[in-house]
PLY file of the C-alpha trace (Angstrom):
ply
format ascii 1.0
element vertex 343
property float x
property float y
property float z
element edge 342
property int vertex1
property int vertex2
end_header
-5.04 -12.14 -34.10
-8.69 -12.05 -33.13
-10.97 -13.97 -35.45
-13.43 -11.55 -37.06
-16.64 -12.77 -38.67
-18.16 -10.96 -41.62
-21.60 -10.97 -43.14
-21.65 -13.66 -45.81
-23.69 -11.51 -48.19
-21.74 -8.23 -47.91
-18.42 -8.99 -46.22
-19.12 -6.29 -43.63
-18.16 -6.40 -39.97
-21.21 -7.05 -37.79
-22.37 -5.47 -34.57
-21.72 -8.82 -32.89
-18.04 -8.56 -33.93
-17.79 -5.10 -32.35
-19.26 -6.43 -29.12
-16.83 -9.34 -29.06
-13.84 -7.06 -29.74
-14.90 -4.61 -27.02
-15.67 -7.39 -24.54
-19.27 -6.29 -24.00
-22.72 -7.53 -24.95
-24.20 -6.87 -28.38
-27.19 -5.18 -26.70
-24.78 -2.77 -25.00
-23.18 -1.82 -28.33
-26.63 -1.26 -29.83
-27.57 0.98 -26.91
-24.31 2.94 -27.20
-25.06 3.66 -30.86
-28.73 4.51 -30.45
-28.93 6.12 -27.01
-25.34 6.98 -26.00
-26.53 8.91 -22.96
-27.50 5.60 -21.38
-23.91 4.28 -21.54
-20.98 5.46 -19.39
-18.24 7.56 -21.04
-15.60 4.90 -20.39
-17.68 2.12 -21.95
-18.71 4.32 -24.88
-15.06 5.15 -25.63
-14.19 1.45 -25.51
-16.96 0.63 -27.99
-15.99 3.52 -30.26
-12.39 2.26 -30.32
-13.63 -1.20 -31.39
-15.78 0.39 -34.12
-12.84 2.41 -35.43
-10.43 -0.53 -35.28
-12.73 -2.93 -37.12
-14.21 -0.38 -39.51
-17.76 -1.20 -38.52
-20.54 0.46 -40.52
-24.04 0.35 -38.96
-26.84 -1.34 -40.89
-28.81 1.69 -42.00
-31.79 -0.36 -43.18
-32.14 -2.05 -39.82
-31.78 1.29 -38.06
-34.57 2.79 -40.11
-36.82 -0.17 -39.37
-36.11 0.05 -35.66
-36.61 3.80 -35.41
-39.65 4.21 -37.65
-43.21 3.85 -36.45
-42.26 0.75 -34.47
-40.77 2.75 -31.59
-41.50 0.11 -28.97
-40.62 -3.35 -30.27
-41.02 -6.72 -28.57
-39.27 -9.64 -30.30
-40.97 -13.05 -30.30
-38.68 -15.97 -31.15
-40.67 -19.09 -32.03
-40.39 -22.51 -33.63
-44.16 -23.05 -34.02
-45.36 -20.24 -36.25
-47.46 -22.55 -38.48
-49.16 -24.45 -35.64
-52.89 -23.68 -35.34
-52.88 -23.06 -31.60
-49.66 -21.04 -31.89
-51.22 -18.77 -34.52
-54.18 -18.06 -32.24
-51.91 -17.31 -29.30
-49.55 -15.07 -31.30
-52.41 -13.18 -32.93
-54.01 -12.53 -29.54
-50.66 -11.46 -28.10
-50.01 -9.04 -30.99
-53.47 -7.52 -30.75
-53.20 -6.78 -27.03
-49.66 -5.41 -27.25
-50.57 -3.21 -30.23
-53.29 -1.54 -28.16
-50.55 -0.33 -25.82
-48.33 0.95 -28.64
-46.00 -2.04 -29.00
-45.03 -3.67 -32.28
-44.33 -7.41 -32.27
-41.37 -8.63 -34.29
-41.82 -12.38 -34.91
-38.63 -14.33 -35.71
-38.99 -17.93 -36.90
-36.22 -20.00 -35.36
-35.73 -22.43 -38.25
-34.12 -19.65 -40.33
-31.31 -19.44 -37.77
-30.59 -23.15 -37.32
-26.94 -23.45 -36.16
-26.54 -19.66 -36.62
-27.17 -18.52 -33.04
-24.72 -15.60 -33.23
-26.52 -14.31 -36.33
-29.80 -14.36 -34.44
-28.28 -12.48 -31.50
-26.89 -9.95 -33.99
-30.35 -9.56 -35.54
-31.87 -8.92 -32.14
-29.18 -6.34 -31.42
-30.17 -4.43 -34.56
-33.34 -3.32 -32.83
-33.86 -1.25 -29.72
-36.04 -3.91 -28.13
-38.22 -3.49 -25.08
-38.39 -7.22 -24.33
-37.76 -10.66 -25.84
-40.36 -13.45 -25.68
-39.31 -17.05 -26.32
-42.22 -19.17 -27.57
-41.70 -22.95 -27.71
-37.90 -22.65 -27.79
-36.02 -25.75 -26.57
-32.43 -24.94 -27.59
-30.81 -24.23 -24.23
-27.58 -23.13 -25.92
-29.44 -20.44 -27.85
-31.30 -19.34 -24.73
-27.99 -19.05 -22.90
-26.56 -16.86 -25.67
-29.57 -14.56 -25.57
-29.51 -14.25 -21.79
-25.76 -13.52 -21.86
-26.57 -10.19 -23.47
-29.62 -9.50 -21.33
-30.26 -5.83 -20.61
-34.03 -6.11 -21.14
-36.72 -8.48 -19.81
-36.62 -11.98 -21.34
-39.82 -14.02 -21.08
-40.85 -17.53 -22.04
-43.91 -19.56 -23.06
-43.53 -23.33 -22.99
-40.77 -25.30 -21.30
-39.71 -23.74 -18.03
-36.26 -22.15 -17.58
-36.51 -20.76 -14.07
-32.81 -19.83 -13.72
-32.54 -17.97 -17.02
-35.82 -16.22 -17.69
-37.58 -13.30 -16.01
-41.07 -14.65 -16.62
-42.37 -18.15 -17.46
-45.83 -19.11 -18.76
-46.35 -22.87 -18.91
-48.57 -24.60 -21.47
-49.63 -27.86 -19.86
-49.83 -30.43 -22.66
-49.60 -33.19 -20.04
-52.90 -32.11 -18.49
-54.51 -31.79 -21.92
-53.54 -35.34 -22.92
-54.58 -36.72 -19.53
-57.99 -35.05 -19.90
-58.45 -36.46 -23.42
-57.40 -39.98 -22.44
-59.61 -39.95 -19.36
-62.52 -38.83 -21.54
-62.00 -41.84 -23.84
-61.77 -44.23 -20.89
-64.96 -42.91 -19.34
-66.75 -43.43 -22.66
-66.05 -47.15 -22.25
-62.89 -47.66 -24.34
-60.31 -49.86 -22.61
-58.06 -51.12 -25.44
-56.56 -47.73 -26.24
-53.46 -47.01 -28.34
-51.33 -43.90 -28.76
-49.90 -42.70 -32.09
-46.97 -40.28 -31.91
-44.67 -38.76 -34.53
-41.73 -36.41 -34.81
-42.43 -33.39 -32.57
-40.51 -31.07 -30.26
-39.14 -33.24 -27.49
-40.61 -31.30 -24.57
-44.17 -31.42 -25.87
-43.87 -35.03 -27.00
-42.73 -35.99 -23.49
-45.58 -34.04 -21.92
-48.25 -35.67 -24.08
-46.76 -39.15 -23.62
-46.63 -38.63 -19.85
-50.26 -37.46 -19.75
-51.39 -40.56 -21.64
-49.39 -42.93 -19.43
-50.66 -41.23 -16.29
-54.32 -41.57 -17.31
-53.95 -45.21 -18.33
-52.19 -46.13 -15.09
-54.71 -44.18 -13.00
-57.50 -46.36 -14.42
-55.39 -49.57 -14.26
-55.26 -50.07 -18.02
-52.32 -51.40 -20.09
-50.20 -48.62 -21.58
-47.94 -50.56 -23.96
-49.87 -49.85 -27.18
-47.68 -46.97 -28.40
-46.16 -46.27 -31.80
-43.71 -43.38 -32.04
-42.71 -42.72 -35.64
-39.62 -40.79 -36.68
-41.69 -39.09 -39.37
-43.45 -35.72 -39.59
-46.68 -35.50 -37.60
-48.87 -35.09 -40.69
-51.75 -36.70 -42.61
-49.54 -39.11 -44.56
-47.87 -40.46 -41.43
-51.23 -41.11 -39.78
-52.49 -42.93 -42.86
-49.31 -44.96 -43.31
-49.12 -46.19 -39.72
-52.68 -47.43 -39.25
-51.81 -50.83 -40.75
-48.87 -51.22 -38.33
-51.08 -50.34 -35.38
-53.81 -52.81 -36.28
-51.26 -55.53 -37.08
-49.68 -55.19 -33.63
-52.91 -54.75 -31.68
-55.99 -56.02 -33.55
-58.00 -55.72 -30.33
-57.67 -51.91 -30.39
-60.97 -50.10 -29.86
-59.68 -46.51 -29.66
-56.65 -44.64 -30.99
-55.47 -41.32 -29.57
-53.13 -39.28 -31.77
-50.76 -36.58 -30.56
-51.84 -34.18 -33.34
-55.03 -33.59 -35.33
-53.05 -34.10 -38.54
-52.14 -37.66 -37.52
-55.72 -38.35 -36.48
-57.19 -37.13 -39.78
-54.68 -39.29 -41.66
-55.99 -42.26 -39.66
-59.58 -41.29 -40.55
-58.73 -41.20 -44.28
-57.17 -44.66 -44.09
-60.16 -46.00 -42.14
-62.44 -44.83 -44.95
-60.23 -46.52 -47.54
-60.27 -49.78 -45.55
-64.00 -49.51 -44.80
-63.35 -49.40 -41.04
-66.34 -47.78 -39.41
-65.41 -44.92 -37.04
-66.15 -44.93 -34.13
-67.96 -48.30 -34.13
-64.96 -50.46 -35.06
-62.25 -47.99 -34.11
-62.66 -44.68 -32.30
-60.15 -41.91 -33.14
-59.20 -38.66 -31.44
-56.65 -35.92 -32.12
-54.94 -33.09 -30.26
-55.04 -29.35 -30.93
-58.54 -28.57 -32.27
-57.40 -27.46 -35.72
-60.04 -26.02 -38.04
-60.12 -29.09 -40.26
-61.05 -31.30 -37.30
-64.62 -29.96 -37.53
-65.05 -30.84 -41.21
-63.32 -34.23 -41.32
-65.47 -37.34 -41.73
-66.55 -38.10 -39.19
-65.87 -34.84 -37.28
-62.82 -35.37 -35.09
-62.92 -35.46 -31.30
-59.94 -33.48 -30.03
-58.72 -31.38 -27.12
-58.49 -27.60 -27.36
-55.73 -25.68 -25.60
-56.86 -22.26 -24.30
-54.55 -20.41 -26.70
-56.49 -17.16 -26.76
-56.68 -16.94 -22.97
-52.98 -17.78 -22.63
-52.16 -15.08 -25.20
-54.21 -12.50 -23.30
-52.64 -13.46 -19.99
-49.11 -13.40 -21.43
-49.67 -9.94 -22.92
-50.88 -8.70 -19.54
-47.83 -10.18 -17.81
-45.47 -8.54 -20.31
-47.10 -5.13 -19.97
-47.02 -5.34 -16.18
-43.35 -6.33 -16.30
-42.44 -3.44 -18.60
-44.42 -0.95 -16.51
-43.07 -2.32 -13.19
-46.56 -3.13 -11.94
-47.08 -5.78 -9.26
-50.87 -5.74 -8.92
-51.53 -8.56 -11.41
-54.03 -11.06 -10.09
-53.76 -14.79 -10.82
-55.78 -16.01 -13.82
-58.92 -18.03 -13.21
-57.58 -21.57 -13.60
-60.73 -22.85 -15.31
-60.08 -20.36 -18.13
-56.62 -21.82 -18.78
-57.55 -25.51 -18.63
-57.85 -27.63 -21.82
-61.33 -28.30 -23.19
-62.55 -31.50 -24.88
-64.20 -30.88 -28.26
-66.49 -33.94 -28.36
-67.43 -34.99 -31.89
-68.50 -38.15 -33.71
-65.12 -39.87 -34.12
-64.97 -41.01 -30.48
0 1
1 2
2 3
3 4
4 5
5 6
6 7
7 8
8 9
9 10
10 11
11 12
12 13
13 14
14 15
15 16
16 17
17 18
18 19
19 20
20 21
21 22
22 23
23 24
24 25
25 26
26 27
27 28
28 29
29 30
30 31
31 32
32 33
33 34
34 35
35 36
36 37
37 38
38 39
39 40
40 41
41 42
42 43
43 44
44 45
45 46
46 47
47 48
48 49
49 50
50 51
51 52
52 53
53 54
54 55
55 56
56 57
57 58
58 59
59 60
60 61
61 62
62 63
63 64
64 65
65 66
66 67
67 68
68 69
69 70
70 71
71 72
72 73
73 74
74 75
75 76
76 77
77 78
78 79
79 80
80 81
81 82
82 83
83 84
84 85
85 86
86 87
87 88
88 89
89 90
90 91
91 92
92 93
93 94
94 95
95 96
96 97
97 98
98 99
99 100
100 101
101 102
102 103
103 104
104 105
105 106
106 107
107 108
108 109
109 110
110 111
111 112
112 113
113 114
114 115
115 116
116 117
117 118
118 119
119 120
120 121
121 122
122 123
123 124
124 125
125 126
126 127
127 128
128 129
129 130
130 131
131 132
132 133
133 134
134 135
135 136
136 137
137 138
138 139
139 140
140 141
141 142
142 143
143 144
144 145
145 146
146 147
147 148
148 149
149 150
150 151
151 152
152 153
153 154
154 155
155 156
156 157
157 158
158 159
159 160
160 161
161 162
162 163
163 164
164 165
165 166
166 167
167 168
168 169
169 170
170 171
171 172
172 173
173 174
174 175
175 176
176 177
177 178
178 179
179 180
180 181
181 182
182 183
183 184
184 185
185 186
186 187
187 188
188 189
189 190
190 191
191 192
192 193
193 194
194 195
195 196
196 197
197 198
198 199
199 200
200 201
201 202
202 203
203 204
204 205
205 206
206 207
207 208
208 209
209 210
210 211
211 212
212 213
213 214
214 215
215 216
216 217
217 218
218 219
219 220
220 221
221 222
222 223
223 224
224 225
225 226
226 227
227 228
228 229
229 230
230 231
231 232
232 233
233 234
234 235
235 236
236 237
237 238
238 239
239 240
240 241
241 242
242 243
243 244
244 245
245 246
246 247
247 248
248 249
249 250
250 251
251 252
252 253
253 254
254 255
255 256
256 257
257 258
258 259
259 260
260 261
261 262
262 263
263 264
264 265
265 266
266 267
267 268
268 269
269 270
270 271
271 272
272 273
273 274
274 275
275 276
276 277
277 278
278 279
279 280
280 281
281 282
282 283
283 284
284 285
285 286
286 287
287 288
288 289
289 290
290 291
291 292
292 293
293 294
294 295
295 296
296 297
297 298
298 299
299 300
300 301
301 302
302 303
303 304
304 305
305 306
306 307
307 308
308 309
309 310
310 311
311 312
312 313
313 314
314 315
315 316
316 317
317 318
318 319
319 320
320 321
321 322
322 323
323 324
324 325
325 326
326 327
327 328
328 329
329 330
330 331
331 332
332 333
333 334
334 335
335 336
336 337
337 338
338 339
339 340
340 341
341 342
């Protein structure tokens, strides 16, 4: 007997169960229920038989949400909703899509940890125009989403050329290289790198950018601490003593987030270490608090607004089948050093 899953809260059969029973994608079942004229008679009968057999009852609340004022919905699945640069990018994206009549449905991935089928079922509850993956690294989840692909699926972040219709890369490697090179050209040669628990793809990019810059200028690149702790203020403060104990000759410390860097600044004040005269410090991300820290934090700014605008344009062109999109001006998408007093 086929294993049927039910909603934990209500015990009801889900749309995903109907799709599995009928041997079709969840998106196809959703389309058969909402716009049956778009589905063949044979397939519609097959889906109806599965609905009758399982006793499926559509989620009326979800149907009302999907068919109300939000007629054209684009789902954004993200794991970085609280990140400063992510908020700028998502806000820009929403603003530009709204001008063209699209509503953005933002789904935070952490709520669906190890519940991929539930996420796919949630997506199927809406008559989506497109799905945008933003900083998603779970290849198993991506595969599940693309298995039911009847609409464009796009991606910002790590590249998945074989699975996705459209990829927009955020080059953290270039940003870290630019920041490290800036520190080297200011005369710092005993440079360390402080890392903490981050998404693997972006950690690898930033680490690679730092190594590349150090090797380009023939400088030692062994002064690295990678902590299995959150990349926050406390971690930066806690690890400064370990860094200085291992490498007392350090004259500059680059951190992979602004939060880590500000934690280092707080600890320097407590220890009466003069920044940047005894130890220069820089962060990554250009968060708002980097301007008001003491001293103000040197950091690197990713062009989040420009990337958001460009991504929105790409999505709209894809949905409207336009091919006249020109390439962005590269200088507008390159990272920018925010030079302040800490380095």
